[in-house]
C-alpha positions as MATLAB code, in Angstrom:
seq = 'XXXXXXXXXXXXXXXXXXXXXXXXXXXXXXXXXXXXXXXXXXXXXXXXXXXXXXXXXXXXXXXXXXXXXXXXXXXXXXXXXXXXXXXXXXXXXXXXXXXXXXXXXXXXXXXXXXXXXXXXXXXXXXXXXXXXXXXXXXXXXXXXXXXXXXXXXXXXXXXXXXXXXXXXXXXXXXXXXXX';
ca = [
     -75.235  -52.272  -76.113;
     -73.241  -49.530  -76.089;
     -73.617  -46.596  -73.693;
     -74.093  -43.133  -75.088;
     -72.116  -40.420  -73.136;
     -73.640  -36.945  -73.537;
     -71.113  -33.994  -73.224;
     -73.049  -31.360  -71.622;
     -72.012  -27.826  -72.991;
     -72.860  -24.785  -70.809;
     -74.982  -22.345  -72.759;
     -73.071  -19.627  -74.168;
     -75.837  -16.994  -73.340;
     -75.208  -18.178  -69.483;
     -71.455  -16.477  -69.774;
     -71.156  -13.427  -67.280;
     -68.656  -10.932  -68.836;
     -67.312   -7.471  -68.007;
     -69.700   -4.890  -69.557;
     -67.677   -2.100  -68.279;
     -65.408    0.032  -65.861;
     -66.375    3.345  -64.795;
     -63.679    5.400  -63.037;
     -64.871    8.462  -60.970;
     -62.881   11.374  -59.087;
     -64.951   13.645  -57.359;
     -63.473   17.084  -56.544;
     -66.045   19.180  -55.302;
     -64.695   22.661  -57.298;
     -64.457   23.458  -60.765;
     -61.291   25.017  -61.772;
     -57.436   24.117  -61.032;
     -58.214   20.974  -59.036;
     -60.770   19.619  -61.942;
     -58.142   19.822  -64.434;
     -55.626   18.066  -62.370;
     -58.077   15.453  -62.112;
     -58.879   15.090  -65.827;
     -54.890   14.760  -66.474;
     -54.886   11.722  -64.245;
     -57.423   10.064  -65.374;
     -56.015   10.620  -69.030;
     -52.493    8.740  -67.727;
     -54.284    6.234  -65.767;
     -57.079    5.103  -68.384;
     -55.793    6.642  -71.918;
     -59.316    8.074  -72.665;
     -60.682   11.276  -72.297;
     -62.829   12.103  -69.344;
     -66.115   14.058  -69.157;
     -67.189   16.230  -66.562;
     -70.261   15.933  -64.210;
     -71.875   19.177  -63.071;
     -73.895   19.484  -59.556;
     -76.758   18.251  -58.859;
     -77.910   21.174  -56.357;
     -76.370   24.108  -55.184;
     -74.658   23.467  -51.424;
     -74.100   26.749  -49.824;
     -71.737   25.795  -46.958;
     -69.455   24.319  -49.770;
     -69.680   26.869  -51.969;
     -70.895   24.290  -54.707;
     -74.094   25.746  -57.064;
     -75.935   23.994  -59.778;
     -74.564   23.065  -62.826;
     -70.907   23.678  -61.480;
     -68.300   21.102  -62.673;
     -67.251   18.977  -60.022;
     -66.255   16.111  -60.992;
     -64.914   13.757  -63.893;
     -65.271   10.292  -64.942;
     -64.470    8.039  -67.883;
     -66.130    4.437  -69.011;
     -63.802    1.622  -70.121;
     -64.863   -0.972  -71.922;
     -63.258   -4.294  -73.506;
     -59.503   -4.827  -73.187;
     -59.138   -1.579  -71.241;
     -61.563   -2.579  -68.909;
     -60.047   -5.968  -67.542;
     -56.751   -4.448  -67.512;
     -57.680   -1.367  -65.382;
     -59.911   -3.594  -63.181;
     -57.282   -5.769  -62.522;
     -54.726   -2.879  -61.484;
     -57.391   -0.997  -59.751;
     -58.051   -4.613  -57.757;
     -54.342   -5.027  -56.958;
     -54.324   -1.738  -55.699;
     -56.636   -2.385  -52.579;
     -54.986   -5.648  -51.940;
     -57.656   -7.872  -54.432;
     -60.221   -7.588  -51.620;
     -63.816   -6.592  -51.762;
     -66.476   -6.398  -49.390;
     -69.740   -8.500  -50.009;
     -71.503   -5.588  -49.476;
     -70.007   -3.518  -52.119;
     -71.847   -5.988  -54.970;
     -75.719   -5.328  -55.670;
     -78.141   -7.025  -56.493;
     -77.734   -6.533  -60.028;
     -74.308   -7.827  -60.314;
     -72.537   -4.584  -60.272;
     -69.955   -4.243  -57.608;
     -67.703   -0.797  -56.414;
     -64.747   -0.079  -54.573;
     -62.855    2.950  -54.092;
     -58.998    3.977  -53.590;
     -58.032    6.362  -51.747;
     -54.939    7.501  -52.977;
     -54.081    7.021  -56.893;
     -50.684    6.372  -56.547;
     -51.452    2.499  -55.077;
     -52.609    1.907  -58.531;
     -49.327   -0.528  -60.166;
     -47.252    1.055  -62.582;
     -48.448    5.117  -61.516;
     -45.871    7.563  -60.646;
     -46.052   10.360  -58.054;
     -46.436   13.858  -60.049;
     -46.032   17.014  -57.544;
     -47.805   19.591  -59.965;
     -50.887   17.382  -60.117;
     -51.211   16.309  -56.255;
     -52.897   12.971  -55.122;
     -56.627   12.010  -55.814;
     -58.980    9.554  -54.790;
     -61.411    7.537  -57.139;
     -64.206    5.223  -57.097;
     -64.053    2.584  -59.324;
     -67.480    0.685  -60.577;
     -67.614   -2.685  -62.451;
     -70.551   -3.415  -64.667;
     -71.209   -7.304  -65.144;
     -73.870   -8.541  -67.901;
     -74.698  -12.121  -70.044;
     -74.873  -11.952  -73.680;
     -78.291  -10.511  -74.538;
     -78.752   -7.336  -72.413;
     -78.391   -5.358  -75.692;
     -82.356   -5.766  -75.726;
     -83.206   -3.777  -72.569;
     -80.785   -0.730  -73.987;
     -81.505   -0.527  -77.433;
     -82.946    2.285  -79.531;
     -85.804    0.530  -81.591;
     -88.043   -2.322  -79.562;
     -86.018   -2.126  -76.113;
     -87.607   -4.920  -73.889;
     -86.955   -6.599  -70.427;
     -84.517   -8.904  -69.324;
     -86.002  -12.104  -67.762;
     -85.398  -12.734  -64.022;
     -83.574  -15.777  -64.622;
     -81.174  -14.123  -67.086;
     -80.192  -11.305  -64.920;
     -76.596  -11.759  -63.031;
     -77.311  -12.043  -59.221;
     -74.713  -10.603  -56.493;
     -73.824  -14.647  -56.025;
     -73.077  -14.854  -59.860;
     -71.005  -12.073  -59.689;
     -69.151  -12.892  -56.828;
     -68.323  -16.459  -58.557;
     -67.291  -14.403  -61.806;
     -65.103  -12.082  -59.694;
     -63.226  -14.478  -57.187;
     -62.694  -16.937  -60.606;
     -61.407  -14.441  -63.200;
     -59.684  -11.853  -61.005;
     -58.623  -13.699  -57.802;
     -60.514  -11.606  -55.470;
     -61.154  -12.196  -51.923;
     -64.924  -11.306  -50.423;
     -64.326  -10.109  -47.324;
     -67.660  -10.397  -44.969;
     -69.165   -6.853  -44.298;
];
C-alpha cells in the first residue's frame, strides 16, 4: 500500500499584507512652513497631502484650536511598499521592538527628510522631519470598516506584535532592536 503524502498549504486568509503607510509632517504653525512641508510630501510620495488642525489652543506655543498645524498623506499598494522600503533605508533598516503595537502596526521617525534615498536637498524648502506609520492586516479586515453591517474581527485573526515583527523582518529585511 502506498503512503499518501498531503501537501499542507497555508490558508490564504492568514497571509499578512501591508494595508497602508501614513507619512506625517508636524510643523506646529500654519503659513509658509506648512506649505513647504506639503511640497516636500508631494515630492516624496507623489500624492497631494491633507492638512490637520490643532485640537486645542496652546497659548505658550501660539497655537489656536482649528489652526492647520500639520500635513499627512496615506499611501496604499505598491506606493506604500516602495516608500516604506525607502523610509526604512533612511533609518538603517532597524526598528525598536517598542515601536510595534498590539494590533500589528509599527511606527518610526525620520529626523531629516533628505536622509531618504533619492531625495535631494532644496534650499528654498528647508529640512523637515516626519513620522511614518505602517499598518498591517490580513484579508477579511474589510468587514470591520464596511459601511453596511460592520462586524468584529476574531481574536485569532488579528495581527499580533510577533506576527508583525516576523512579517517585517522577512519581507523588508529589518533588524529589530530591543528597547
